N, C-alpha and C positions, 0 to 999 in steps of 0.2 A: 392560356394554348397548350394540350398536350401534344407533343414531336409525336410520329408517326415514322423510324428508323428505317420503316420500309421506304420511304419516300425519299432516303436518305441516297448518296452514290458511292457504294463500297467499293473501294482499294484492296483486296487482299488475296494475292499473288501463292499465299503459300496458306490458303484455309486456316487461319487461323480463329475466323474470325463466324460466330453465328450469329443473326440479326432476326429480329421480330419486329413487330410492332412499338413494343414499347420499351423492349429491351436488346443489348447486345452482351455479348458473354465471347471472351478471351478465353482458350487452352494454349498454353503456348506461346507465347504472345514473349517475343524475343527481340533485342534491339542489337539484332543484324537484317531485319527485314523491315518493309513497307508495307503498313496496314491498317487504315483509317475507314471511315466512315464519315463522311460530311454530306451537308447540305450546300445548294447555291441561293441566300436569300434577297439577291442584287445588290449592286451597287448602294454601298453608305447607306444599309436595311437599318440596322442597328446604333444605338447614341445610348439613349437611356434605357438600361434595361435591368430585369430580374429573372436569373434563371434560375431553376431548383431541378436535383436529380439527386440520384442515390444510386452509392458504387460500392462495392465491396473485394476488398482482398484475399484469395485466398492463403493459410501459412504451405502451402505447396511452392507458393512461387520462390524464385531465386535469388539470394540476395542482387540487390541494385535492379532487379524487374519492374518495371513499371508499364501504368496504362497514363494516360493523357487525355486530357476533356479539354476543350478553347475554341478559341475565333479569331480569324482572321482578315484583312481588311479586302488583300490579294489575293493570298499566296494558297495555291493546293499541292498539299504536300505532305509527306508526316511532319511530328513537329520541329525534328531534327531540321527542318529547313524555313522553319518558318521563321518572321524578321523584325523587327525593332519596332511596335507600337500595335502586334500582335501581340495575344498571351494565349498562355497554358495552363492546367490547374494538374497535378499529376499527382499517381497512387502508386508510392512504391516501396518495395523491403530495404528498406537500409539496416540491417543487422545492430542492435538488437533490438530496431524499435521496424515500423510500419508508419512513415508521413504522408502527409501532404504539402505540397509545395507548390505555392503559385509562381509566373513567373514571366518576363516580356520573354517574344519571343526569340530576340537576339541572347539572352541570360544578361543582360546589361544591369538589372536589378530582379531579383526574388525575395518572398517571404516563404517560411515554413512553419505548418504544424505537426508539432512532433508527438510520437509516441499514439498513433493512432490503432485500433485492435483489427486483430488478422479476424477472419469464417465471420464478421459483422455487418452489416448492413449501413454505411457513415450516409447523411442524411445534410446534401451540402445547398448552401445561397451563393452565388455570385451574385454583385449588384452593382450598379452605376448610375447615378444620376448624369438627367441628361447635359451634357456638356461638363461633364466630369473631370476634373482631371485626376482622381482616386479611381480604383478599381479596387472591390473585398468581395473578400470571399470568407463562408464561416462554415462552419464544418457543425452538425449536433449526433445525437447517438438515440433519439427519438423522430418518429417524424412528424411528430406536433412542432417541432425544433425548439424545447425551450431548454432541454437539456445541452448546453454547447460543451464543446472537445476543444479544447485550450481557449486562445484570444484571436479575435479574428484577423486574420493576414490582410495584404494591400500591398496595391506596387502604383506608383507613377504615371499617369498616361499622358497624352496630349488631349490637349479639352476639343482639338477637331476630328479626332479621332472617329470613324464610323465602321463600323465592321459587316461584311460580308459572308462568311464562311461560319457555317456551325461546323464543329466538329464532336460526333458522340463519343465518338471514341479516336484514337491515335496511336502507332508504336512511336519510340524516340531509337530510329535506328544511325546508331552512330559506329555501326561497324566493329560492335561486342557481341559476339555468339553469346551463347549459355547463360543466358541472364533473361529468365521466361519470368512471364506472369502470367496469372490465372484470377479470372474473376471475373466481375459484370458491371456495366453500367445500365439505369432502368428509371424508367419513371421520371421521365425527361421534361420540363414544363419551362415555357420562357412568355413572360409577359411583358411588353413592347409594344410602340408605335412604329411602327414601319415605315420610312419612305423612299419607295422605290423608284421615285420619280419627285423632281422637285416642285415641289407644293402638293403634291397628292397624297394626303395622309392615311392608310389602312390601318385595322386594328388587328394588331397581333396578340390577342390573351388580356386584351386591356380593358377593364370591366368598366369603366369609363367611356372610353370611345365609343365602345358598342353601345352602350347608354345613350349616349349621346346622338349615333347616326338613328337608333332605332327610333327615338323621337324626333330625329328630323325626317325618317321616310314618314309617319305618321302622319306628320304636317303638315308634307306636301298632300298624301291622300285627303286631307281635309280637305284641304285647298281645293281640292282638284272635285272633291265633293260641293264644296259651298260654291264655287266658281256656277254650276250649271244650277241649282237652286234660286241664284240671285237672277240670273237671265227670267229666269221660269217668272219669278218672284214681279220684275219690271215689269215684264209681258203683260200681266196679272193687271200689276195699277194701272197701264196704257189702256187697257180692252177696259177695267170700270173708268177712267176718264172720261171715255168716247162713249159711251154706252151712259153716262150723267150726263153730257153732251144732249146728243141725242133725244135725252126723255123733255130736255128744259127745249127745246125746238120744238118739239109736239104740244 
């Protein structure tokens, strides 16, 4: 499912973000301010999932300037307020490199891809199997995701963890000014099965669930069509039986 960022909630008191349907652009996003764009998908929405998106950091970004994409269980805040079992992925200028870091919300665990190029789009994939205890992130230099940058990185998470909020972008407000980030996030897609209420499954970009749903709808439609026809057929047979009986009496 392609994400429409205009359906997300924007918290941006200093007007550092520009949001359109497929893209969020940040200019001078600093580390002494709250700025984030998020959506509430409902409690326990995401368990197993795959998320693709693209982002870019400009060489005009200042050292340690960063932007974060992530998911949380219950927290609505910039990434500095996220907790254990929340996660974020940061794109950061760390001279002389531009790095991608996957981290648990409380910073108890992290893993980093070093040496991502500036002024170029990086194609990202986040994945987790349903009930899995690991979260994986891979970066690529091409849209087909065949040329991987560095190795796949991962962190451990609880198998019981289910996520509610998706962040298209977030600042990291640790009261450190003068660390501006320039860049953007775009073309996010989420492939997952969502369980907003116990026992009720809906498809979010999941072709298998969508196909099953369509098949079931078709089956129900066919059953509704067959049932009246069968009733007519029974009535017809009864009428023919009565006619035959009447002929024998004559």
